[in-house]
C-alpha positions, -999 to +999 in steps of 0.1 A: +451-660-474+435-626-468+406-622-443+372-618-459+353-586-453+318-597-443+290-574-454+256-583-439+228-573-462+190-576-458+163-579-485+126-582-485+106-595-514+080-621-524+074-643-555+063-613-575+097-597-573+117-630-574+133-623-608+142-588-598+158-601-566+179-626-586+191-599-609+200-578-578+219-608-561+237-618-593+248-583-600+260-578-564+280-611-564+294-605-599+308-571-589+320-582-555+357-579-547+377-610-541+378-604-503+341-594-499+317-619-485+279-611-484+259-625-455+224-623-472+192-623-451+159-625-469+127-615-449+096-633-464+068-657-457+088-689-462+056-711-466+043-689-494+076-687-512+076-710-542+097-742-541+113-736-575+123-701-563+139-715-532+158-741-554+171-713-576+184-694-546+201-726-533+219-731-566+230-695-566+243-698-531+261-731-539+279-717-569+288-685-551+296-701-517+329-683-516+311-650-519+278-654-500+256-672-476+218-669-477+195-671-447+157-669-447+139-650-419+103-663-418+078-634-415+047-656-414+018-640-395+035-606-395+015-574-400-020-578-386-036-544-383-010-525-402-022-497-425-013-494-462-023-463-482-009-473-516-025-505-531+008-512-549+023-523-515+015-548-488+025-550-452+059-565-461+071-529-466+072-527-428+097-556-424+127-533-425+114-514-394+119-545-373+152-559-386+168-551-352+144-577-336+153-605-361+191-601-366+212-601-334+246-613-347+253-579-363+252-544-349+251-528-384+236-540-417+228-528-452+191-529-462+183-528-499+152-530-522+154-554-551+144-531-580+181-523-583+214-535-598+246-533-578+276-525-600+302-518-573+315-536-543+295-526-512+322-531-485+333-495-488+299-481-480+294-507-453+326-495-436+310-460-432+311-450-396+275-445-384+281-452-347+266-418-337+236-422-361+207-445-364+209-446-402+230-439-432+207-428-461+205-410-494+185-378-498+155-382-520+162-358-548+127-354-564+108-351-531+133-326-516+129-305-549+091-302-548+074-270-540+066-266-503+029-272-509+035-304-530+060-316-504+034-312-477+009-331-497+035-359-505+043-365-468+007-363-458+004-371-421+042-369-414+040-332-411+071-327-390+095-340-416+119-312-428+121-307-465+157-309-478+166-339-456+139-364-467+157-397-476+149-427-496+144-460-476+153-482-506+190-484-496+200-479-460+229-485-435+212-494-403+228-491-369+209-520-353+227-516-319+216-480-315+180-488-327+178-516-302+190-494-274+164-468-284+135-493-278+117-482-310+097-514-315+065-502-299+067-468-316+072-484-350+041-507-344+020-477-334+032-455-364+027-484-389-010-482-381-013-444-389-014-448-426+014-425-439+015-420-476+049-436-480+045-462-453+078-472-437+098-445-455+078-418-439+081-435-405+119-437-407+121-401-418+097-391-390+116-410-363+152-406-373+154-374-394+178-357-370+200-387-366+209-396-402+243-397-418+237-388-454+254-410-481+265-398-515+238-401-543+259-426-563+241-453-542+208-443-557+210-434-593+174-433-607+174-433-645+138-425-655+136-392-674+101-386-662+115-386-627+144-362-633+127-336-654+107-327-623+138-319-603+149-283-598+186-286-607+196-257-583+181-277-554+200-308-566+233-289-563+223-276-529+219-312-516+251-326-531+287-315-538+300-312-574+321-343-568+291-363-555+271-352-585+299-362-609+301-397-593+263-399-594+261-392-631+292-409-644+301-437-619+271-448-599+274-478-576+237-487-576+211-482-603+177-479-586+147-483-609+124-467-584+103-448-608+100-471-639+108-508-637+128-524-666+100-550-670+072-524-668+083-495-689+052-473-692+066-444-711+086-444-744+099-408-743+131-417-725+166-406-736+193-428-751+213-425-719+184-438-698+177-466-722+214-476-717+208-477-680+177-499-686+198-521-709+222-526-680+194-543-660+186-566-689+223-574-694+225-584-657+193-604-662+209-623-691+241-628-671+221-646-643+195-663-664+208-697-657+197-693-621+161-683-628+135-710-635+115-709-667+082-702-650+095-671-634+110-659-667+077-666-685+058-645-659+083-616-663+079-616-700+041-618-697+042-586-676+063-570-703+038-582-730+008-570-710+025-536-706+032-533-743-005-540-750-015-513-726+009-489-743-007-498-776-042-492-763-032-458-749-016-447-782-046-460-802-070-440-780-050-409-788-054-418-825-017-424-830-009-442-861-003-479-851+028-482-873+044-453-855+038-470-822+052-502-836+084-484-846+087-468-812+083-501-794+107-518-818+133-491-813+130-492-775+134-530-774+163-529-799+181-504-777+175-526-747+188-556-766+155-575-762+142-577-797+151-614-802+141-624-767+105-611-770+098-616-807+078-647-798+057-627-774+054-593-791+046-589-828+074-564-836+088-564-871 
């Protein structure tokens, strides 16, 4: 019998992102190699986490016991006095800064957001040697492609961050051993109260920008057209090699819905290619649906419904013909493979 390759991976989420997390977990386990075992850590307030969601995770862990183990890290009472600039976030965004204080059995872990699907085995990227670095991270294409003035505005108070090397904190390799040795806990606490525009992401860039091993962009494919049309292609080719760009565009390992969530599509002018990437999320959702309780599924579709109503209101305010809107919405959902699933919620012919 071959020895398993253990890949420790850390996630942070709450009840609001439970369905997204389940889609992430199921996609990761479904695409895991036979010899990969994921040691999953979830940082959250255990007391506030719904019982039915805990039960769903327990069933998933039981059925995939040959591929994973799930451990909760209770973050109750974390975050007093931390500053948050963007109302979309809460202090849980700072959890990843303190992973080194909560996980001691590993010297290196992967950290990942849950607005993603994982379509490749992660053992290869986990084996990346970052012994001389604090982090392994992916350059943030849009931010690094902004004009200098817009970049300065984006990073706000983190004025020493060098444009061109700014990285996304949604998927990281973390050298916990080196971070522990650097005694960064007090500095992280102090910086978390400053109120950077991008919270922990700015902090990590500010502290570690000269000690990062950059990972290929295939671990952060962002499909939203509204995101990519703002990117200067020449700067994109400066950041990555032709081979990396080819992998990114044609064989990504992770689809990261950082700009537009699959359950919260707020623009309809997206290309067929991008719709296909969004359909991948819903395909993964359907694959793992048996592990998601009905209440969580209902809440997700309610978000979808509310969003469609908002789109309708926006179009009506612009005096767009309602039938045209109806056709656009119907076409979008047909391409996503959702027309039957949401017919009872949305009145789409």
